[in-house]
N, C-alpha and C positions, 0 to 999 in steps of 0.2 A: 422368508428372506432370512437369508444367513448369515451371521455377522464375527464377525472377526476382532481379532487379537490386533492393533494397528500402534505403531512407534512414532513418532513426528519427530526428529533434528531435528533446531534449531537454536542459532547465536543471536538471533532477536526474542530477548524474551523480557516480562515484566520488571523495573518500571518503566522498561524502555516504550513509548508509544506513538506507534508507526503502522504502517495497513501493513508489514509482516507476524504481530505480530496479532491486530488485530485479529487478521481474518487466520490463522494458526488456533487461534484460542477459541475464537466462534464457530468457526472448523469442526472440533474439538468441541466443544458443544452440542453442535447438528448432531455428533454422528455419535455422540449417547443418547442423546434423546434416545438414537433408531436399535438403538440396542448394545452399538460397540463399544468396546474392551480401549480406549484411550489411555496414551502413556506419552509421557513425554522425555525431551534428553534438552537441555536446556544450560544457562553459563551459571544458573544458581546451584548448581552440583557441583562445580570446580573453584579451585584460585583464579583468581580473575587478574587484567589488568587494565585501562580502560583504551578506548579506542583513540592513538594516535590523532589532534587535531578536533574529534569526537570526543569529549569522557562520558560523554550519557551512552554510552554503548561499552558491553564488559566484553574482552573479548577470554578467552578460555585458554590458557596456557598448563602442554601439558595432560592435556585429560585422555592420551590414548587408554591407559591400562582402565582406569575407573569403567569412561567409554566402555570399551571392547566389553571388562564380566557386566556389563548389564544388558548390552544388548543380548548376550549369550544367554543371559540369566532370562530377561524377556523371551527370550525365544519368539517374535511377532511375527505374524503371516505374513503383517504387513509393512515393509518401510518408505515411506516421504523422510528425504534430505528438501531443507524450507529454504536454505539460505549454504552460501559460500564460505563462510567463517571457518573456523579451525572447529568447531564440534562437527561440521559438515566434511571438511574433508575425513576427516577420521573414523565417521562413520562409512562415508565413499571407499575409503580404502577398507573395511573390514568386510564391508560388502561381496567388495572387487576378493578379496584373498581367499573367500568364504563361501561364494558363487550364489553369493544369496542377492537375488532379487530387490530394485530399487525405483523410486520412481524419486524426483524434482523436480525440482519448480521455481522459475526465474522471475524473479519481484518487483527486483527492484537493477537499476541502468547504473551498478559501482562503476565500469564504469568513466560514462557520464563522467559520474558525483567525483571519483578519483579523480580523473582531467581537473574541471571548476576546484579543486582541492591542490595539489598538483603539478598540474599539467603533464602528465605521467599519458604519454601513447593514447589514442585510443584501438594500435591495433594489438600494442603489447598488454593490454587488460584483456581485449575481447578473444585474443591466446588464450590463457588462462581459462576464461570462461567456458569454451569449444572446449578444452583439455577436462576445467571438471565436470559439466554434464555428459560429456561423449558415452560413458558407460552406464547412464542412467537411460532404465527402457521405457519411461514414456516422460519426456518432459513438459509439465504446465504453463503454462502462459497466460496470462490475463486478457489478451484481447488478439480479434482475425490478424491486429494491423501488428505487433510483435510479434506474433507466427511468423510473416512477412516478412521485417525487417528483419527480425534473428538467419532467418534461411538467408537471408540477405547479407549474414553477420557468416558464411561459413556454417550454420549449426543444421545440422539432419532434419529436415522437414519431418519425415518421415515421422522422426518422435514429438514432435510440436505437436500440442496439443492443451486450445481455449481452455478455459477455464476462468471462468466469471466468476462475479462476486457479487456484493450486497448489503444491504442496508435495512439495523432494525429500524422500522416499522410505527411501532410500536411506539420509537421514543422521536425522535424527528418527526413523524404527519404529527407527533403532538404537544408540538414545543407551548412554549405559552408567549406573550406577548410581555416583556418590560419596559420602561422607558427609561430608555438609552439619555437620554438631555441630549441627542447629537444630531446634526439641522441634515434633512435630507437632502438626496437620496441620503440613503448608508450603506457602502460598498463592505463588504466582508469577508475577510479570507479569515477560512483557517485552518490546522497546519504546522507543518514544526519550522520553525525560522531560520534557517538556514541557506547558505549559501547554492545548495540546488535548487532550491526553492521558486532562484529568480523572485524571491519574495520584492526587492529592491522596482521590477519594474509594475509593481500594485503601489507602492507606496508613493515612489514616485510621480503616477499621475495627476496631472492637471488636469480636474476635472470637477465640477460642482460637487459638494455635499459633505459628505464624511466615511473618514475608516479606519474599520475593526480591526485589529489582530486578535485573534484566537489559540495560543497554542504559544509555545518554548520551543526553546532552542536554542545551540554557539551560537546564532548571530543575534540574538532577544537583546542585549544587553547595548550594544553598539547602534541598535538600529533607532531603539527608543529615543536614546539622544540626539542622532542624529535626522530623525523627524519628530519633528515636538508637536505635530500636528496633528499625531496620525496617535491612535485611542491602545493601548496593548491591556489586556484583560488575563494575557495570563493559562497558566493550561487550568480546561475547564475538564470538568469530567459527562459525560452523554449527556444527565438532561441537559445543564446550561450549556453545554453548545446546543443543544438541539431550544433552550429561549434567546438562544444572542441570533440565530439564525432565522426565528419568526419573528424574530425583531427588527429582522433588516430590508433589502431589497433588492440586492445582489449581489451573490456572492460570486467570487476573481476567483481564477484558478492562474496562476502566472507562470506554472511549472513546464518546461518544453523535457524534463527529465523522469514523468511517474512513466509505471508500465501502465497504473490507471485512474486511480486517485477518487478512492472507498469517498473521500470527503464529498463530490460532484455529486456523487449519488444518494448521499444524508440530505447535501444543498433540497436539495429536487422533491426527495422526499417532504422535506421542511414549504414544496413550493417555494423554493429559488429560483428563480435565475440563473445561467450559470455563462459568465462574460469567460475566456478559455482563447489558449493559441487552436489553429487544426493540426496538433497533434498526438501519437497516440494515445488513448484515450478519452483524453476528445472530443476527438473524430470519433473511436468508436461509439461511443455514448450517444452524443447528441445529433453527428453527421445527418440527413436525414429527416432530421425530426421537427414539428412546430417551435420546439425549443430552440433551436439550432443560429446562434448568432457568431461560431464563431471566425475569427476575424485575427488577420499579423499584428493588423494597431488594435490592441488590447484597448485602448481609450475609444475606441468605435464598437467595439465587443460588447461592455460594457451599456454602451447608452440605446443599443438595437434590447440588449435585458430586459433592458423597462419597458417593453413594452409586452409581454410572455406574461399571458392570465398561469395564474397559482394551480389551476387543474392541469395544466398541461405540465409541469411543471412532478405535478407528482403523478400522472397517468405514465411517465416515462419512468421511473422513479420501481414502480409499484413490478416492473419485471425483473427485476434485480431480487435476487430474496439470497438469504443465507443455505436456503433448505435445497435449494437448484443448488448451491453452488457445494452442496455437502453431495449429493446425486452425481452432479460431474465428478467430483474428484473417486467417489467406489465405483463411478461404471471407467476411468482408467487406473486406477487402482493394480497394481502388479499384486499378484498373488503366492505365497513361496510353498502353500503345503494349505 
């Protein structure tokens, strides 16, 4: 098998904790296992400023001189631009100027995220997204549902390629049950505590049992004050997340704007049924399976989830691996030499 020098350009990187960072980091590890020479250009190499309304995200300022020099010095055979931020924009510009082939990925529904914060019309945001991805040789999207949705938004369907995700089965299938001291059933949410995650649809559910939130984000302090009956445990490492999942009864995923939801696969790997809306991500993972409890009534979905056996959940999760994610990436990669 041939091996390649691969460059990822991403505006999302550690210490951020999100699906983009997890995907690019884990993918790089899998590609290294296959013998590829993997490099990254991330905000850590530049002067940055906090993103307005989301200070955990750092945006590189004036990145182009250093970014251009690094791409030229590395001379990678494969370039993948993961995000539509400053680094992604200038890497795209470099590739177009020098007639270098590159691929991009559509990880996040930024138009919807921006709308939730400042009510910028979706038509304007999607116009920018189409412009950003226009010159990409392949646009990697998380699911078939997202592929069709973006095609409906004016993206070139011939460039859209479905690129699934995975879960670390060796971690999430082996969580240890811990005594939480909470009334059952325990409904758990894992992820960013932010407005675009629609988390209050979960927190406000009038349902018997206890609610548990694992994760941090810009809304954390506000929601801790508002929902005194909810247990918030903050950010946790993967092993502790696996333990919290193993100790709960149902994973509730209230987001309507995620493009996939890696945490869904991780919860299923832990044997936890998932309550969610019938939207992209949950539809692609759960629709027409024995764990399909999707419902526009989140409480109804949660109650139905209580009947789903652990083995059914883990069987679904077993189909999603990071090895497969890496193979799809290589199959869609565009080589320059």
